[in-house]
C-alpha positions as CSV (number, residue, x, y, z in Angstrom):
1,M,201.9,-56.0,137.2
2,K,205.1,-56.9,135.2
3,K,208.4,-56.0,135.8
4,V,212.2,-57.7,134.7
5,I,215.7,-57.9,135.5
6,M,218.2,-56.6,133.1
7,R,222.1,-55.8,132.4
8,G,222.8,-54.4,129.8
9,A,220.4,-54.7,127.2
10,E,219.0,-58.2,128.1
11,I,216.6,-58.9,129.8
12,L,217.1,-62.3,132.5
13,F,213.9,-62.5,133.8
14,T,210.5,-61.3,133.7
15,A,208.1,-61.8,136.1
16,E,204.3,-60.9,136.7
17,S,202.0,-60.5,139.8
18,D,200.0,-58.3,141.3
19,N,201.3,-58.0,144.7
20,Q,204.5,-55.8,144.5
21,Q,206.2,-57.7,147.3
22,V,205.7,-61.2,145.6
23,L,207.2,-59.5,142.5
24,D,209.6,-57.8,144.0
25,Q,210.5,-61.9,146.3
26,M,210.2,-63.8,142.3
27,L,213.1,-60.9,141.1
28,Y,214.9,-61.3,144.4
29,D,215.5,-65.0,144.6
30,F,215.6,-65.5,140.7
31,C,219.0,-63.5,141.3
32,V,220.3,-65.0,144.5
33,G,219.4,-69.0,143.2
34,N,221.7,-67.6,139.7
35,N,224.6,-66.0,142.0
36,I,223.6,-62.7,139.8
37,P,225.1,-59.9,142.5
38,V,221.7,-57.6,142.3
39,D,223.4,-54.9,142.5
40,S,224.9,-55.7,138.8
41,V,221.5,-55.7,137.0
42,V,218.1,-53.4,137.4
43,F,214.3,-54.0,137.7
44,K,212.3,-52.1,135.2
45,E,208.2,-52.2,135.8
46,I,207.3,-52.7,132.0
C-alpha cells in the first residue's frame, strides 16, 4: 500500500507500508515534523 500527501497538484511526501496504521503514522509524523496543518493537505492512496 502506498499513500501520498498532496497539496493541490503537488506531491509533498510518499510513504509505503503493508501496515495501514504505520502508514498513517508516517504521514502524520511528516506533517507534524514540517509544521504542515493536516487539514491543509490531502492523503491519497495510489
